[in-house]
N, C-alpha and C positions, 0 to 999 in steps of 0.2 A: 551465578550466571548473569551477565549484564544484558542491557537492552539490545545491543547490537547482535549478540548471539541468539537471543529470543526471536528477533526479527528474521534472522537467517533460518532458524528452525521453522518458523511459520511458513516460509516459502519453499523450503526444500524437503521437509519431512512429511510423509503421507502415511496412511494406515499401513502397518507392516504386514507382510505375507510370509507364511512358512516357506523357507527356502527349498529349492528343488533338491531332491536326493542326488548327491554327487559322490565322488570317490571317498571323501572324508566320512560322510554318513555311512556309506557301505562298510568302510573299515571299522567304524565303531560298532555297527550291528554284528559284524563277524566276530570281533573280539569278545563282545558280550555273549554271543552264542557259544563260543568255545569255552568261556568260563563256566556257563551253566552245564555244558556237556561234561566238563571235567568233574563238576559236583555230582552229576548223575552217575558217572562211572565210579566215583568213590562210594556213593550210596549203594550201588550194585556190587561193591567189593572188587571191581576190576582193577582199581588203583587204590593206593593207600597214601596217607599223609600229603595230599595235594590240595587240601582245603584252602590254605593260604595263597597258593599259586592261582587257584580258580577264582578266589575272591579278588585278588589283585587284578586279574584279567577283566573281571566284570567292572571294577572301578575304573580301570583304564579305558574300557569301552565307553562308559558313561562320560568320561572326561573328553574323549574324542567327539562324542555327540554334542557335548556342551560347546566345544569349539566350533562345531558346524552351525549351531543355533545362535552363537554370540551376536552376529549381525542383526538377527530378528529381535533379540532381547534389547539390544542397544537402541534400535529404531523405535521399539515400543516405549521405552523410557522417555526418549526425546519427544515422541509424538504426544505423550500426555503432559509434557511441559509447554507445549505450544501456546502462545497467547490467544486470547479471545479476539474475535473480529473487531469489536469496538475498541479494544486496547490498541490494536494496530492502527485503526483510524485516528485515534487520538495522538499516538506517537508520530504519525506522519504529519499531522497538522503542527505539532510541537516542533518537529525538526524543520519544517518549511519556515515557520515563523522564526525559530531560533537561529537557523543557518542561512537560508536563502534571503529572507527579508533583511537580515542584518547586513549581508553582503551587498544587497541591492542598494540600501541606503548609503553604504560606504562608497560604492561606485558612482552613485548619483550625487554625492556630496550634499546630502540632505540631512538636516538635524531633525530626527523624529520627534523631539520634544516640542518642536514648533509646528508640527503637522498633526492634525486630528487623526485618531486611529482609523476612523471610517473613510478617510481620504487616501489611505494606503490599501489598495485593492490587490489581493493575491488571487491569481487564476491558475491553478494546477491542472494540467491535462496529461494523461498517461502516455507514455511512449512504449510501443511494442513492435518495433521494427529495427532493422539493422541501423546502428547509429555509430559514427566515428568516435572512438575513445571508450566505448562500452563493450566489454567482452561478452560474447553470447551467454556465458555461464552466469552473468549477473543480470541478464534480461529475463526476468521471471514475472509470473502472475499467478494468483490463486483465487479461486471462487470461494466467496464466503457463504454464510448461511442464507443470505437474502438473494443468492444467485447473481450478485454483482461481483466484479473482480477488484482485487487490490494489486497494485503494480510496484515493482522495485525501481523503475525509472520514470521520471516525470519531466515534462516541459513546464517549468514554473515561470509565469509571466507576472510582473509587478507593475501596476500603474499607480503613480503618485500624483494626486491632483493638488497643485499649489495654486496660489492666487493668479499667476500669470501664464502658467504652462502645464502641460502633462509630461511627466518624466516616465520613461519606459525602461524596464530592465527585464531581460529574458535569459534563461539558461536551461541546460539539461541537467537535472538533478539525479545523480546516482545515489539512491537512498541507502543501499547496502554498504557502500563505501564512503558515504557522506562527502561526495565530490560534486563539484559544479563545473560543467564543461560548456563550451560554445557560448560564452557570455556576450550578450549584445545590449547596448544602451542607445537611447535616443531621446529627443525632446521635441515637443510640438507646442508652440505658442498658440494660445487660444485665438489671438487675432489673425493667425495664418490658417486656421482650420476652416475648410469650406464645407465639409459634410461629416456627419457621424451616422452610421447606419449598421443594421444587422446584415450580415451577408453569409455566404457559405461557399463550399467548393468540394472538390474530391481530392483526397490524398492518395496518390498512386504509389504506396509503399507496401511491401510484402510483409504479411504477418510473421512475427518471429517464430511461431510454432506451426505455421502452415504457409509455405512459400507459394502455394497455388492460389492463395486468397490475398486480396488487398485490403488495406485499412478502410477505404471507401470515403463516404461523405463526412463533412465536418461543418460545424456552425462557428461563426466568428463575429468579432466586432471590427469594423473597418473605419479608420479615421483618415480622411483625405485632406491635404492642405492645398493652398492656392496654386502651388506648382505641380499639382497632380501626384506628388509623392504620397504614399499612404502607409499607415501602420496597420498591420493585420494581427489581431489577437485572437487565437483559436480558443473558444470557450467550451466546446463539447465535441467528442467524436462518438456518436451513438454506438457504433459497432463494438467499441471497447467496454461498454457496459459497466461504467463506474457507478458507485452509489449516488443516488439523487442528491444527497446532502453535500457531495463533493463537487457539484456542478454550479458554477457561477452563471446566473441567468443573464444573457446578453441584453435583454430588454431593460433591466434595471441599470446596467452600465450606460446604455444609450440614453436613457431618461436622465441620469445624473449629468452626463456631459452636455446634453441639449439645454438643460436648465442653466448651466454656467454660460454657454455660448449666447443663449437668448438674452440673459440679463446683461452681459457685457455689451452686446450690440444695441440694446435699447436704452442703455444708460441707467437701468434700474439697479436696485440693491442686489448684490451678489449673494444669494443664499447658499448655504452649505448644501452640497448634494446629499441625498439620502444614503445611509449606509447600505452597501451591497451585501445582502445576506442570502444564503442558499434558501430555496423555497422549501418550507417545511409544512407538515400538517398544522392547521390552525391552532389546535389545542396544545401543540408541542412547542410553538414558537413564541408564546407569550412570556415576557419577562415579569418578574415579581414587581408589584406596585412600588415598593420601596427602592427598587433598583432602577426605576425609570430615570432616564437622563444619563445613565452610564452605559457605555457601549461594550459589548463583549466580543472577544476575539472569536474567529471562526471555529477554532478547535474546542473552545469552551462550550459553545452551543452544541457542537457535535457530541460532547460528553453528555449533555442533558438529553439529547435525542435518544441516546442508546442506554440511558439509565435503567429504564424498565426492562429492556432486553437483557441487560447484564444480570439483573436480579433473577430473571427466569433461567438464565444459563447456570447461575450459581446454585439455584434450587435443584435444577436438573442434575448437576454434577454430584450434589450431596446424596441424591437418590441412586447414584451409580449409573446415570445415563449421560449421554453427550449429544444434545440435540443439534450441534453444529453439523454433524455428518448424518444425522438421522439413524444412528446405530448405537447399540449398547456395547461399550468396550469390553 
């Protein structure tokens, strides 16, 4: 089973339930009952030489019940194959880097070998509302063990900080089908930028699973140029409750851009902007001493964050438990 199938299982397969008794189940029980009735009649000498027929009916009845229970057994098998939450987190980051980042650099005509890794900033924000080009069946989410959600559709925004300008690439990323829709690009020269600030607003979109509820407020980074045109980069939608390590802090983005603008306008040396990393607990975000000077990709740091959690899950599974759902399978 490949990664794409496992991702699909994660979002679509939930703990199985015994199916409701229907005509197929009733038929199976009736056939089994008739088989045992015939055996009883032979035992009481009312019938003779019907043991094979009675046994055949009992076996047929169990076969019918098996047919009735097949969906349950199939779902149960798939449910136990589903990936861990941290596996899904890592796969998402890998696919965003491998597919969206690559496409962004192609569209922007940028040679990534000439750009430092920390100057390519990926900002994924989940999409959970009606979106052109995305069928409702592919607009899914699932709550993980930490009570945050993982989504199948993302608005991925890429900022590339070059020596003279900021390049922007944005698209809607259909993760299940590995498709990118609504691609947008733009460039803002540093000399034309008038302000960089944190901002926010309200997104009046209906939630995919609750048409009575709207997505609500969001946080963003707003870059305005001399002509009053602006670039809005959404960095967080609190109501969608994504994992904290998947959120790019707008304060760090603003800080990096302001350093560049200040240096250019005062004629000072242009220092590299600090790498934008997700906010992590202090003890989990320290790199090894021998690795200092090397920058790690976002998904690699994600893997370290969840290392301890993965070990706990593995130990729990060996003991016959599954702490992701708080239940014993």
